[in-house]
N, C-alpha and C positions, 0 to 999 in steps of 0.2 A: 568388591574385592575379588581377586582371582588367585587361586593357588597356582603358582608357577611351577614349582618343582620341590623335590625333597633334597636336602643337603646330606652329604655323607656324615657330617658331624657339625657341631655348633660353631667351631672355629671357621670352617669354610662357609657355613651359612652366614655368619656375621660379616665375613669378607665380602660376600656377594651383596649384602645389604649396603655396606660401605661403598662398594663399586657403583651400585645403582644410584646411591645418594649423590656421588660425585657427578653423575650424569644428569642429576635433577629428577630422578625417578624415585618416588616414594614407595617404600616396601616395608614389610614387617617380617620378623623371624618368629614363627610360632613353634611350640613344643620344645622350647629351650631346656626345660627341666624334667622332661619325661623320661630321660635315660635311666634314672633311678628306679623307674617303674617297670623296666624291661623284665619280662618274665611273668609279671602280673598282668601286663597289657601286651598284646601282640607287637612284635618288633616293628612292623610297618606303620603302626599307630604312634610309635615313640620317636620316629625320625624327625629332626628339625625340618620345618617346611617354610619355604619362602613364598610370601603372599604379596601381590602387587596391590596397591591402593587403587590405582586406576587401570582398568583392563586395557585401555588404549595404548598403554606402554609395553604390552606383551612382546611384540616383535623386536623392538629395540632392546628390551631387557634380555631376551634370549640371545640375541646377537652379542651383546656385551659379555654375558656370562660365558658363552661359548668361546669367545676370543680370549677371555681371561683364563679359562681352563686350559687352553692350548699353550699359553705363554708366548713369548716372543720367538720368532723363527731363529734358527741358528744363524749367526752373523747379522742379526737385525741391527740397523743403525741406532745410535743413541738419540736422545732428544734434548732440546734446549728448553729450559723453564721459561714460560712466557712472562713470569713476574720478575725474576731476578737475573735471568740469562745464564744460570748455571747449566753446564753440560752434564747429562746423566746417561748411564748405560740403559739399554732397552728394557731390562727386567724391572727397573725401578718405576713405581707408579706415583711416587710423591717426591718432590724435590727435597734433598737432604739439607740444602742451604736455607730455604725459606718456608718449607712445608706446603707449598702449593701443589695440589694434585695435578697429575698429568691428565689432559683431556682424553678420555677413553676412546674417542672416535678418531684420534690421531695415530692410528696404527699401533 
């Protein structure tokens, strides 16, 4: 396993886990519940941490998280769901019609 990075909070950390899972990358979010120990334990040890199960996924995982953190560019084109054909705006990562995730490598 490889510690990839610290998340600013559990919600964003879980979002990253979900994003990576959609791309077929196994990961785990550690320190989910240590926020309550803040003060007793140093802050840098309480932050949620994203760990990769397979170290070989590091480059792709970093690229996906970086792209997700930036969000779509202004005026980015929408996308069409490969499963049901629904047209969606660029900021959506899951089809609201059928629930199929957008392929994270498709811009």
